[in-house]
TILUMLO-838032 format. One record per atom (N, C-alpha, C, O): x, y, z. Coordinates in steps of 0.2 Angstrom, whole numbers, plus 5000, padded with zeros to 4 digits. Layout:
BEGIN
XYZ;...
END
This chain:
BEGIN
497850474907;497950494913;498650514915;499050474914;498750574917;499450594919;499550584926;499150594931;500150554927;500350534934;500950584936;501450594933;500850614942;501350664944;501750624950;501450614955;502350604948;502750564952;502950604959;502950574964;503050674958;503250714964;502750714969;502850704975;502050724966;501550714971;501450654974;501250644980;501550594971;501450534973;501950524979;501850494984;502650544978;503150534983;502950574989;503050554995;502750634988;502550684993;502050654997;502050665003;501550624994;500950604998;501050525000;500550505003;501550494999;501650425001;501550415008;501150365009;501850455013;501750435020;501050445022;500750405026;500650495019;499950505021;499550445018;499150415022;499750425012;499350365009;499450305013;499050265015;500150295016;500250235020;499850235026;499650185028;499850295029;499450295036;498750285034;498350255038;498450305029;497750305027;497650225026;497050205027;498050195022;497950125021;497850085028;497450045029;498350095033;498250065039;497650085043;497350045046;497450145042;496850165046;496250135043;495750105046;496150135036;495650105033;495550025034;495049995035;496149995034;496249925036;495949905043;495649855044;496149955048;495849945054;495149955055;494749915058;494849995051;494150005051;493749945047;493249925050;494049925042;493649875038;493849805040;493349765041;494449785042;494649725044;494749715051;494849655054;494749765055;494849765062;495649765064;495749775070;496049755059;496749765060;497149775054;496949755049;497749815054;498049825048;498449755045;498649715050;498449745039;498749695036;499449715033;499449765030;499949675035;500649695032;500649685024;500349635022;501049735021;501049725014;501349665011;501149645006;501749625015;502049565013;501549515012;501649465008;500949515015;500449465014;499949485008;499549445007;500049535005;499649554999;499849514993;500349524990;499449454992;499649414987;500149364988;500549344983;500349344994;500949304995;500649234994;500149204996;501149194990;500949124989;501149084995;501549094999;500749024996;500948985002;501148914999;501048894993;501648885003;501948825001;501748765006;501648785012;501848705004;501748655009;501048635011;500648645007;500948615017;500348595019;499848655020;499248655019;500148715021;499648775021;499348795015;498748815015;499648775009;499348785003;498748745001;498348754998;498748685005;498148635003;497548645008;497048625006;497648685013;497148695018;496648745016;496948795013;496048745017;495548795016;495648855020;495848845026;495648915017;495648975022;495149025019;495149035012;494949065023;494449115021;494749175017;495349185018;494449215014;494649275010;494749325015;494349335020;495249365015;495349425019;494849485017;494749535020;494649475011;494149525008;493449515010;493249465013;493049555007;492249545008;491949505002;492149504997;491449465004;491149424999;490649464995;490549524997;490449444989;489949484985;489349504989;489049564988;489049454993;488449474997;488549525002;488149565003;489149525005;489349575010;489449645007;489249695009;489749645001;489849704997;489149734995;489149794996;488649694993;488049724991;487649754997;487349804997;487749725003;487449745009;487749805013;487449835017;488349815011;488749875014;488349935012;488149945007;488449985017;488250055015;488750085010;489250065009;488450145008;488850185003;489550205006;490050205002;489550225012;490250245015;490750195015;491250205014;490550135017;490950075018;491250055011;491850035010;490750055006;490950044999;491550094996;492050074993;491450154998;491950204996;492550195000;493150214997;492550175006;493150165010;493550105007;494150105006;493150055005;493549995002;493850014995;494449994994;493450054991;493750084985;494350124986;494850114982;494350164991;494950214992;495550164995;496050184993;495350114999;495850075002;496250034996;496850034996;495850014991;496149974986;496550024981;497150004979;496350084980;496750134976;497350154980;497950154977;497350164986;497950184990;498450124990;499050134990;498150064991;498650004991;499049994985;499649984985;498650004979;498950004973;499550054972;500150044970;499350114974;499850174974;500450164978;501050164976;500350144985;500850124989;501350074987;501950074987;501050014984;501449964982;501849984976;502449964975;501550024971;501950044966;502550094968;503050084965;502350134972;502950184975;503450144978;504050154977;503350094982;503850054986;504150014981;504749994982;503849984976;504149944971;504649984966;505149954963;504450044965;504850084960;505650094962;506050094957;505750084968;506450094970;506850034967;507550044966;506549974966;506949924963;507149934956;507649894954;506949974953;507149994946;507650044945;507850054939;507850074950;508450124950;509050084949;509150034953;509550104945;510150064943;510750084948;511150044948;510750134951;511350154955;511150164962;510550184964;511550144967;511450134974;511250204977;510850214981;511650254974;511550324977;510750344975;510450384979;510550324970;509850344968;509350304973;508850334975;509550244974;509050204979;509050244986;508550244989;509650264988;509750294995;509350364995;508950374999;509350404989;509050464989;508250454989;507850484992;508050404985;507350384984;507050364991;506550384993;507450324995;507250295001;507150355006;506750365010;507650405006;507650465010;507050505008;506650535013;506850515002;506250545000;505650515003;505150555005;505550455002;505050415005;504950425012;504350415015;505450425016;505450435023;505250505025;505250525031;505250555020;504950625022;505550675023;505350725025;506150655021;506650705021;506650755016;506450745010;506850815018;506850875013;507450865009;507850825010;507450905003;508050904999;508650925002;509250895001;508650975007;509150995010;509450945015;510050935016;508950915019;509150855023;509450795019;509950765022;509250785013;509550735009;510250755007;510750715007;510350815005;511050835003;511550835009;512050815008;511250855015;511750845021;511850775022;512450755024;511350735022;511450655023;511950625018;512150565018;
END
């Protein structure tokens, strides 16, 4: 599978908006990325809490459209997380700044002026 980084960066903002839209449809509200897989400590870790996802029985009973929405949501979440995490692997501050500008939708000319 070939990954086109330029397309991923170009489509990043659209994917981020789509993740929020799908989360509102499926869960009723968007979930912040910080809560994706966050460990809990102290008393909160010992208390029972429900899953933010759907149970297997609910997944079976969902219609095809909802199943496709969940699959698309999971795919976009993986891509958005990967794109946002990639900046941590850049070794120079100038590269991190340029990468951040690209993710915020700035054109090459705007980045050069910045």
